[in-house]
ChimeraX commands (.cxc) that place a marker at each C-alpha (Angstrom):
marker #1 position 21.75,4.14,4.59 radius 0.5
marker #1 position 18.17,3.80,5.84 radius 0.5
marker #1 position 18.93,6.60,8.27 radius 0.5
marker #1 position 19.65,8.86,5.29 radius 0.5
marker #1 position 16.17,8.23,3.86 radius 0.5
marker #1 position 14.57,8.82,7.24 radius 0.5
marker #1 position 16.40,12.08,7.85 radius 0.5
marker #1 position 15.98,13.58,4.36 radius 0.5
marker #1 position 13.69,16.58,4.02 radius 0.5
marker #1 position 11.61,14.73,1.42 radius 0.5
marker #1 position 11.43,11.45,-0.48 radius 0.5
marker #1 position 10.17,11.31,-4.08 radius 0.5
marker #1 position 9.15,8.62,-6.54 radius 0.5
marker #1 position 10.78,9.31,-9.92 radius 0.5
marker #1 position 11.01,7.45,-13.21 radius 0.5
marker #1 position 14.78,7.03,-13.24 radius 0.5
marker #1 position 17.10,7.38,-10.24 radius 0.5
marker #1 position 20.16,7.59,-12.51 radius 0.5
marker #1 position 18.86,10.91,-13.85 radius 0.5
marker #1 position 16.15,11.97,-11.39 radius 0.5
marker #1 position 13.61,14.52,-12.56 radius 0.5
marker #1 position 10.93,15.91,-10.26 radius 0.5
marker #1 position 7.73,16.91,-12.05 radius 0.5
marker #1 position 6.08,20.31,-11.62 radius 0.5
marker #1 position 3.74,19.11,-8.86 radius 0.5
marker #1 position 6.64,17.63,-6.89 radius 0.5
marker #1 position 8.73,20.78,-7.25 radius 0.5
marker #1 position 5.79,22.93,-6.15 radius 0.5
marker #1 position 5.39,20.75,-3.07 radius 0.5
marker #1 position 9.08,20.91,-2.23 radius 0.5
marker #1 position 9.50,24.64,-2.74 radius 0.5
marker #1 position 6.08,26.14,-1.95 radius 0.5
marker #1 position 4.57,23.74,0.57 radius 0.5
marker #1 position 7.63,22.43,2.39 radius 0.5
marker #1 position 9.53,25.67,1.66 radius 0.5
marker #1 position 12.81,23.86,1.09 radius 0.5
marker #1 position 15.84,25.73,-0.17 radius 0.5
marker #1 position 18.81,24.83,-2.35 radius 0.5
marker #1 position 20.94,22.19,-0.70 radius 0.5
marker #1 position 18.05,20.49,1.13 radius 0.5
marker #1 position 18.56,16.73,1.33 radius 0.5
marker #1 position 16.13,14.77,-0.85 radius 0.5
marker #1 position 16.02,11.05,-1.56 radius 0.5
marker #1 position 14.47,9.55,-4.68 radius 0.5
marker #1 position 13.28,6.06,-5.58 radius 0.5
marker #1 position 12.07,4.38,-8.74 radius 0.5
marker #1 position 9.56,2.35,-6.73 radius 0.5
marker #1 position 11.32,-0.87,-7.72 radius 0.5
marker #1 position 13.87,-0.94,-4.90 radius 0.5
marker #1 position 16.46,1.53,-6.21 radius 0.5
marker #1 position 17.02,4.83,-4.44 radius 0.5
marker #1 position 19.55,7.64,-4.35 radius 0.5
marker #1 position 20.41,10.71,-2.25 radius 0.5
marker #1 position 20.07,14.10,-3.93 radius 0.5
marker #1 position 19.94,17.76,-3.00 radius 0.5
marker #1 position 17.53,20.40,-4.17 radius 0.5
marker #1 position 19.29,22.56,-6.76 radius 0.5
marker #1 position 17.43,25.44,-8.33 radius 0.5
marker #1 position 14.39,24.00,-10.07 radius 0.5
marker #1 position 15.66,20.43,-10.02 radius 0.5
marker #1 position 17.48,17.66,-8.20 radius 0.5
marker #1 position 21.23,17.10,-8.09 radius 0.5
marker #1 position 22.41,13.53,-7.25 radius 0.5
marker #1 position 25.06,13.48,-4.51 radius 0.5
marker #1 position 25.51,9.76,-3.94 radius 0.5
marker #1 position 25.45,6.39,-5.63 radius 0.5
marker #1 position 22.32,4.42,-6.50 radius 0.5
marker #1 position 21.45,1.92,-3.78 radius 0.5
marker #1 position 19.36,-1.20,-4.38 radius 0.5
marker #1 position 17.25,-2.56,-1.51 radius 0.5
marker #1 position 16.32,-6.23,-1.44 radius 0.5
marker #1 position 12.60,-6.86,-1.41 radius 0.5
marker #1 position 11.34,-7.98,1.98 radius 0.5
marker #1 position 8.41,-10.22,2.78 radius 0.5
marker #1 position 5.69,-9.79,0.14 radius 0.5
marker #1 position 2.22,-9.61,1.64 radius 0.5
marker #1 position -1.08,-9.09,-0.22 radius 0.5
marker #1 position -4.35,-7.85,1.24 radius 0.5
marker #1 position -7.61,-8.50,-0.60 radius 0.5
marker #1 position -10.31,-6.21,0.78 radius 0.5
marker #1 position -13.80,-5.01,0.02 radius 0.5
marker #1 position -13.71,-1.25,-0.40 radius 0.5
marker #1 position -15.31,0.63,2.52 radius 0.5
marker #1 position -17.39,3.71,1.83 radius 0.5
marker #1 position -16.22,7.30,1.95 radius 0.5
marker #1 position -12.68,8.33,2.75 radius 0.5
marker #1 position -12.16,5.18,4.81 radius 0.5
marker #1 position -11.10,3.46,1.60 radius 0.5
marker #1 position -8.44,6.10,1.05 radius 0.5
marker #1 position -7.26,5.63,4.64 radius 0.5
marker #1 position -7.07,1.86,4.18 radius 0.5
marker #1 position -4.92,2.10,1.06 radius 0.5
marker #1 position -2.65,4.70,2.65 radius 0.5
marker #1 position -2.04,2.69,5.81 radius 0.5
marker #1 position -1.49,-0.59,3.97 radius 0.5
marker #1 position 1.27,1.11,2.01 radius 0.5
marker #1 position 2.77,2.59,5.16 radius 0.5
marker #1 position 2.99,-0.79,6.94 radius 0.5
marker #1 position 4.66,-2.34,3.90 radius 0.5
marker #1 position 2.30,-4.53,1.85 radius 0.5
marker #1 position 3.32,-5.49,-1.68 radius 0.5
marker #1 position -0.15,-5.75,-3.20 radius 0.5
marker #1 position -3.63,-4.36,-2.51 radius 0.5
marker #1 position -6.50,-6.09,-4.31 radius 0.5
marker #1 position -9.99,-4.62,-4.10 radius 0.5
marker #1 position -12.75,-7.22,-3.81 radius 0.5
marker #1 position -16.35,-7.02,-5.03 radius 0.5
marker #1 position -18.64,-9.12,-2.81 radius 0.5
marker #1 position -22.39,-9.67,-2.98 radius 0.5
marker #1 position -22.95,-7.29,-0.07 radius 0.5
marker #1 position -20.27,-4.74,-0.94 radius 0.5
marker #1 position -21.35,-1.21,-0.04 radius 0.5
marker #1 position -19.12,0.39,-2.69 radius 0.5
marker #1 position -19.38,-0.83,-6.28 radius 0.5
marker #1 position -17.51,0.47,-9.31 radius 0.5
marker #1 position -18.74,0.44,-12.88 radius 0.5
marker #1 position -16.17,0.73,-15.67 radius 0.5
marker #1 position -15.91,4.52,-15.43 radius 0.5
marker #1 position -15.71,4.56,-11.64 radius 0.5
marker #1 position -13.16,1.76,-11.75 radius 0.5
marker #1 position -10.80,3.80,-13.92 radius 0.5
marker #1 position -11.17,6.88,-11.74 radius 0.5
marker #1 position -11.01,4.89,-8.53 radius 0.5
marker #1 position -7.84,3.02,-9.42 radius 0.5
marker #1 position -6.20,6.25,-10.57 radius 0.5
marker #1 position -7.05,7.80,-7.21 radius 0.5
marker #1 position -5.69,4.75,-5.38 radius 0.5
marker #1 position -2.44,4.98,-7.32 radius 0.5
marker #1 position -2.04,8.63,-6.31 radius 0.5
marker #1 position -2.63,7.70,-2.68 radius 0.5
marker #1 position -0.12,4.86,-2.96 radius 0.5
marker #1 position 2.54,7.13,-4.41 radius 0.5
marker #1 position 2.03,9.75,-1.72 radius 0.5
marker #1 position 2.14,7.11,1.03 radius 0.5
marker #1 position 5.35,5.62,-0.39 radius 0.5
marker #1 position 6.94,9.06,-0.28 radius 0.5
marker #1 position 5.67,9.81,3.22 radius 0.5
marker #1 position 6.82,6.46,4.66 radius 0.5
marker #1 position 10.17,6.53,2.82 radius 0.5
marker #1 position 9.58,3.18,1.14 radius 0.5
marker #1 position 11.40,2.13,-2.02 radius 0.5
marker #1 position 8.86,-0.31,-3.47 radius 0.5
marker #1 position 5.53,0.93,-4.84 radius 0.5
marker #1 position 2.78,-1.60,-4.10 radius 0.5
marker #1 position 0.49,-2.87,-6.84 radius 0.5
marker #1 position -3.19,-1.88,-6.60 radius 0.5
marker #1 position -5.69,-3.77,-8.73 radius 0.5
marker #1 position -9.29,-4.91,-8.91 radius 0.5
marker #1 position -12.04,-5.06,-8.11 radius 0.5
marker #1 position -12.05,-8.84,-8.46 radius 0.5
marker #1 position -15.07,-10.98,-7.71 radius 0.5
marker #1 position -15.08,-12.54,-4.25 radius 0.5
marker #1 position -15.85,-15.87,-5.93 radius 0.5
marker #1 position -12.38,-15.80,-7.50 radius 0.5
marker #1 position -10.50,-15.65,-4.20 radius 0.5
marker #1 position -12.56,-17.12,-1.35 radius 0.5
marker #1 position -11.65,-20.74,-2.07 radius 0.5
marker #1 position -7.91,-20.17,-2.46 radius 0.5
marker #1 position -6.93,-17.44,0.03 radius 0.5
marker #1 position -7.46,-17.37,3.83 radius 0.5
marker #1 position -10.43,-15.22,4.85 radius 0.5
marker #1 position -10.56,-13.13,8.02 radius 0.5
marker #1 position -13.52,-14.61,9.91 radius 0.5
marker #1 position -14.25,-15.14,13.63 radius 0.5
marker #1 position -13.47,-18.63,14.86 radius 0.5
marker #1 position -10.73,-19.24,12.34 radius 0.5
marker #1 position -7.17,-20.29,13.04 radius 0.5
marker #1 position -4.34,-17.99,14.07 radius 0.5
marker #1 position -2.20,-16.46,11.35 radius 0.5
marker #1 position 0.98,-18.44,10.64 radius 0.5
marker #1 position 4.42,-17.44,9.50 radius 0.5
marker #1 position 3.73,-18.79,6.01 radius 0.5
marker #1 position 0.58,-16.70,5.46 radius 0.5
marker #1 position 1.20,-14.01,2.85 radius 0.5
marker #1 position -2.34,-13.10,1.78 radius 0.5
marker #1 position -5.72,-12.59,3.43 radius 0.5
marker #1 position -9.22,-11.58,2.34 radius 0.5
marker #1 position -11.18,-8.95,4.29 radius 0.5
marker #1 position -14.94,-8.95,3.80 radius 0.5
marker #1 position -17.41,-6.11,3.21 radius 0.5
marker #1 position -19.23,-4.05,5.81 radius 0.5
marker #1 position -22.42,-5.98,5.10 radius 0.5
marker #1 position -20.78,-9.34,5.74 radius 0.5
marker #1 position -20.57,-12.37,3.47 radius 0.5
marker #1 position -23.55,-14.02,1.80 radius 0.5
marker #1 position -24.22,-17.69,2.54 radius 0.5
marker #1 position -23.01,-18.71,-0.91 radius 0.5
marker #1 position -19.74,-16.87,-0.27 radius 0.5
marker #1 position -19.35,-18.47,3.16 radius 0.5
marker #1 position -19.78,-21.86,1.51 radius 0.5
marker #1 position -16.81,-21.15,-0.78 radius 0.5
marker #1 position -14.35,-20.54,2.08 radius 0.5
marker #1 position -11.81,-23.27,2.76 radius 0.5
marker #1 position -9.50,-21.45,5.20 radius 0.5
marker #1 position -10.35,-18.86,7.84 radius 0.5
marker #1 position -8.11,-16.78,10.09 radius 0.5
marker #1 position -9.13,-14.99,13.28 radius 0.5
marker #1 position -7.96,-11.42,13.89 radius 0.5
marker #1 position -9.06,-11.26,17.53 radius 0.5
marker #1 position -12.11,-10.76,19.71 radius 0.5
marker #1 position -13.17,-7.32,18.54 radius 0.5
marker #1 position -15.50,-6.39,15.70 radius 0.5
marker #1 position -13.27,-4.48,13.30 radius 0.5
marker #1 position -14.11,-2.11,10.48 radius 0.5
marker #1 position -12.97,-3.23,7.05 radius 0.5
marker #1 position -10.07,-0.79,6.93 radius 0.5
marker #1 position -8.97,-1.63,10.47 radius 0.5
marker #1 position -9.10,-5.37,9.80 radius 0.5
marker #1 position -7.04,-4.90,6.64 radius 0.5
marker #1 position -4.25,-3.06,8.46 radius 0.5
marker #1 position -4.31,-5.48,11.42 radius 0.5
marker #1 position -4.08,-8.50,9.10 radius 0.5
marker #1 position -1.23,-6.96,7.11 radius 0.5
marker #1 position 0.70,-6.10,10.26 radius 0.5
marker #1 position 0.25,-9.58,11.73 radius 0.5
marker #1 position 1.37,-11.28,8.50 radius 0.5
marker #1 position 4.43,-9.06,8.20 radius 0.5
marker #1 position 5.34,-9.65,11.85 radius 0.5
marker #1 position 4.76,-13.41,11.60 radius 0.5
marker #1 position 7.31,-13.62,8.82 radius 0.5
marker #1 position 10.10,-12.27,11.00 radius 0.5
marker #1 position 12.42,-9.30,10.29 radius 0.5
marker #1 position 12.09,-7.61,6.89 radius 0.5
marker link #1:1,2 radius 0.2
marker link #1:2,3 radius 0.2
marker link #1:3,4 radius 0.2
marker link #1:4,5 radius 0.2
marker link #1:5,6 radius 0.2
marker link #1:6,7 radius 0.2
marker link #1:7,8 radius 0.2
marker link #1:8,9 radius 0.2
marker link #1:9,10 radius 0.2
marker link #1:10,11 radius 0.2
marker link #1:11,12 radius 0.2
marker link #1:12,13 radius 0.2
marker link #1:13,14 radius 0.2
marker link #1:14,15 radius 0.2
marker link #1:15,16 radius 0.2
marker link #1:16,17 radius 0.2
marker link #1:17,18 radius 0.2
marker link #1:18,19 radius 0.2
marker link #1:19,20 radius 0.2
marker link #1:20,21 radius 0.2
marker link #1:21,22 radius 0.2
marker link #1:22,23 radius 0.2
marker link #1:23,24 radius 0.2
marker link #1:24,25 radius 0.2
marker link #1:25,26 radius 0.2
marker link #1:26,27 radius 0.2
marker link #1:27,28 radius 0.2
marker link #1:28,29 radius 0.2
marker link #1:29,30 radius 0.2
marker link #1:30,31 radius 0.2
marker link #1:31,32 radius 0.2
marker link #1:32,33 radius 0.2
marker link #1:33,34 radius 0.2
marker link #1:34,35 radius 0.2
marker link #1:35,36 radius 0.2
marker link #1:36,37 radius 0.2
marker link #1:37,38 radius 0.2
marker link #1:38,39 radius 0.2
marker link #1:39,40 radius 0.2
marker link #1:40,41 radius 0.2
marker link #1:41,42 radius 0.2
marker link #1:42,43 radius 0.2
marker link #1:43,44 radius 0.2
marker link #1:44,45 radius 0.2
marker link #1:45,46 radius 0.2
marker link #1:46,47 radius 0.2
marker link #1:47,48 radius 0.2
marker link #1:48,49 radius 0.2
marker link #1:49,50 radius 0.2
marker link #1:50,51 radius 0.2
marker link #1:51,52 radius 0.2
marker link #1:52,53 radius 0.2
marker link #1:53,54 radius 0.2
marker link #1:54,55 radius 0.2
marker link #1:55,56 radius 0.2
marker link #1:56,57 radius 0.2
marker link #1:57,58 radius 0.2
marker link #1:58,59 radius 0.2
marker link #1:59,60 radius 0.2
marker link #1:60,61 radius 0.2
marker link #1:61,62 radius 0.2
marker link #1:62,63 radius 0.2
marker link #1:63,64 radius 0.2
marker link #1:64,65 radius 0.2
marker link #1:65,66 radius 0.2
marker link #1:66,67 radius 0.2
marker link #1:67,68 radius 0.2
marker link #1:68,69 radius 0.2
marker link #1:69,70 radius 0.2
marker link #1:70,71 radius 0.2
marker link #1:71,72 radius 0.2
marker link #1:72,73 radius 0.2
marker link #1:73,74 radius 0.2
marker link #1:74,75 radius 0.2
marker link #1:75,76 radius 0.2
marker link #1:76,77 radius 0.2
marker link #1:77,78 radius 0.2
marker link #1:78,79 radius 0.2
marker link #1:79,80 radius 0.2
marker link #1:80,81 radius 0.2
marker link #1:81,82 radius 0.2
marker link #1:82,83 radius 0.2
marker link #1:83,84 radius 0.2
marker link #1:84,85 radius 0.2
marker link #1:85,86 radius 0.2
marker link #1:86,87 radius 0.2
marker link #1:87,88 radius 0.2
marker link #1:88,89 radius 0.2
marker link #1:89,90 radius 0.2
marker link #1:90,91 radius 0.2
marker link #1:91,92 radius 0.2
marker link #1:92,93 radius 0.2
marker link #1:93,94 radius 0.2
marker link #1:94,95 radius 0.2
marker link #1:95,96 radius 0.2
marker link #1:96,97 radius 0.2
marker link #1:97,98 radius 0.2
marker link #1:98,99 radius 0.2
marker link #1:99,100 radius 0.2
marker link #1:100,101 radius 0.2
marker link #1:101,102 radius 0.2
marker link #1:102,103 radius 0.2
marker link #1:103,104 radius 0.2
marker link #1:104,105 radius 0.2
marker link #1:105,106 radius 0.2
marker link #1:106,107 radius 0.2
marker link #1:107,108 radius 0.2
marker link #1:108,109 radius 0.2
marker link #1:109,110 radius 0.2
marker link #1:110,111 radius 0.2
marker link #1:111,112 radius 0.2
marker link #1:112,113 radius 0.2
marker link #1:113,114 radius 0.2
marker link #1:114,115 radius 0.2
marker link #1:115,116 radius 0.2
marker link #1:116,117 radius 0.2
marker link #1:117,118 radius 0.2
marker link #1:118,119 radius 0.2
marker link #1:119,120 radius 0.2
marker link #1:120,121 radius 0.2
marker link #1:121,122 radius 0.2
marker link #1:122,123 radius 0.2
marker link #1:123,124 radius 0.2
marker link #1:124,125 radius 0.2
marker link #1:125,126 radius 0.2
marker link #1:126,127 radius 0.2
marker link #1:127,128 radius 0.2
marker link #1:128,129 radius 0.2
marker link #1:129,130 radius 0.2
marker link #1:130,131 radius 0.2
marker link #1:131,132 radius 0.2
marker link #1:132,133 radius 0.2
marker link #1:133,134 radius 0.2
marker link #1:134,135 radius 0.2
marker link #1:135,136 radius 0.2
marker link #1:136,137 radius 0.2
marker link #1:137,138 radius 0.2
marker link #1:138,139 radius 0.2
marker link #1:139,140 radius 0.2
marker link #1:140,141 radius 0.2
marker link #1:141,142 radius 0.2
marker link #1:142,143 radius 0.2
marker link #1:143,144 radius 0.2
marker link #1:144,145 radius 0.2
marker link #1:145,146 radius 0.2
marker link #1:146,147 radius 0.2
marker link #1:147,148 radius 0.2
marker link #1:148,149 radius 0.2
marker link #1:149,150 radius 0.2
marker link #1:150,151 radius 0.2
marker link #1:151,152 radius 0.2
marker link #1:152,153 radius 0.2
marker link #1:153,154 radius 0.2
marker link #1:154,155 radius 0.2
marker link #1:155,156 radius 0.2
marker link #1:156,157 radius 0.2
marker link #1:157,158 radius 0.2
marker link #1:158,159 radius 0.2
marker link #1:159,160 radius 0.2
marker link #1:160,161 radius 0.2
marker link #1:161,162 radius 0.2
marker link #1:162,163 radius 0.2
marker link #1:163,164 radius 0.2
marker link #1:164,165 radius 0.2
marker link #1:165,166 radius 0.2
marker link #1:166,167 radius 0.2
marker link #1:167,168 radius 0.2
marker link #1:168,169 radius 0.2
marker link #1:169,170 radius 0.2
marker link #1:170,171 radius 0.2
marker link #1:171,172 radius 0.2
marker link #1:172,173 radius 0.2
marker link #1:173,174 radius 0.2
marker link #1:174,175 radius 0.2
marker link #1:175,176 radius 0.2
marker link #1:176,177 radius 0.2
marker link #1:177,178 radius 0.2
marker link #1:178,179 radius 0.2
marker link #1:179,180 radius 0.2
marker link #1:180,181 radius 0.2
marker link #1:181,182 radius 0.2
marker link #1:182,183 radius 0.2
marker link #1:183,184 radius 0.2
marker link #1:184,185 radius 0.2
marker link #1:185,186 radius 0.2
marker link #1:186,187 radius 0.2
marker link #1:187,188 radius 0.2
marker link #1:188,189 radius 0.2
marker link #1:189,190 radius 0.2
marker link #1:190,191 radius 0.2
marker link #1:191,192 radius 0.2
marker link #1:192,193 radius 0.2
marker link #1:193,194 radius 0.2
marker link #1:194,195 radius 0.2
marker link #1:195,196 radius 0.2
marker link #1:196,197 radius 0.2
marker link #1:197,198 radius 0.2
marker link #1:198,199 radius 0.2
marker link #1:199,200 radius 0.2
marker link #1:200,201 radius 0.2
marker link #1:201,202 radius 0.2
marker link #1:202,203 radius 0.2
marker link #1:203,204 radius 0.2
marker link #1:204,205 radius 0.2
marker link #1:205,206 radius 0.2
marker link #1:206,207 radius 0.2
marker link #1:207,208 radius 0.2
marker link #1:208,209 radius 0.2
marker link #1:209,210 radius 0.2
marker link #1:210,211 radius 0.2
marker link #1:211,212 radius 0.2
marker link #1:212,213 radius 0.2
marker link #1:213,214 radius 0.2
marker link #1:214,215 radius 0.2
marker link #1:215,216 radius 0.2
marker link #1:216,217 radius 0.2
marker link #1:217,218 radius 0.2
marker link #1:218,219 radius 0.2
marker link #1:219,220 radius 0.2
marker link #1:220,221 radius 0.2
marker link #1:221,222 radius 0.2
marker link #1:222,223 radius 0.2
view
């Protein structure tokens, strides 16, 4: 059945797969951007593991198969300081594509990007839109959680941190913290109890986040 999702003309996140409804923006994308016609194969998901094949029918979706439920695979979380510019968007998008379950934004002492209350609301809303789009593009059936920013002090002592000279990632690692572009302060370094090494290169925040996620997912075996 995975082949059906991969071969469909489009994949949409909807509220209810038992009675799928595509909103106006989704229908505009299907009909005006993708230029799909009646009968085009579409798959829909509720973002909680359920999905269903449909076809485009007029101004809506017509289910043509039963609801399928996919078991959740390995659940991996990436805690990362938000890089500046559109690199943050890229990071969120790629983390969704590789299959993480949770993305937690971290506020460190040397973070380049900081959100006040208003920016936090707008920023998280933007992240959620990026997540939804990436789920649809990558044909996934679980929508990852995005939250934060949380203070680095809350996570550095309990979650492995990506730092040179640390240990290799293990099969039981399911979360990692990626630091800011400006590096960690001494007080933050003192809080760390477990460090993991991502290799010899100096990686950007967004690159390190995707590398760490991929290594953790691979270390856990087939999903």
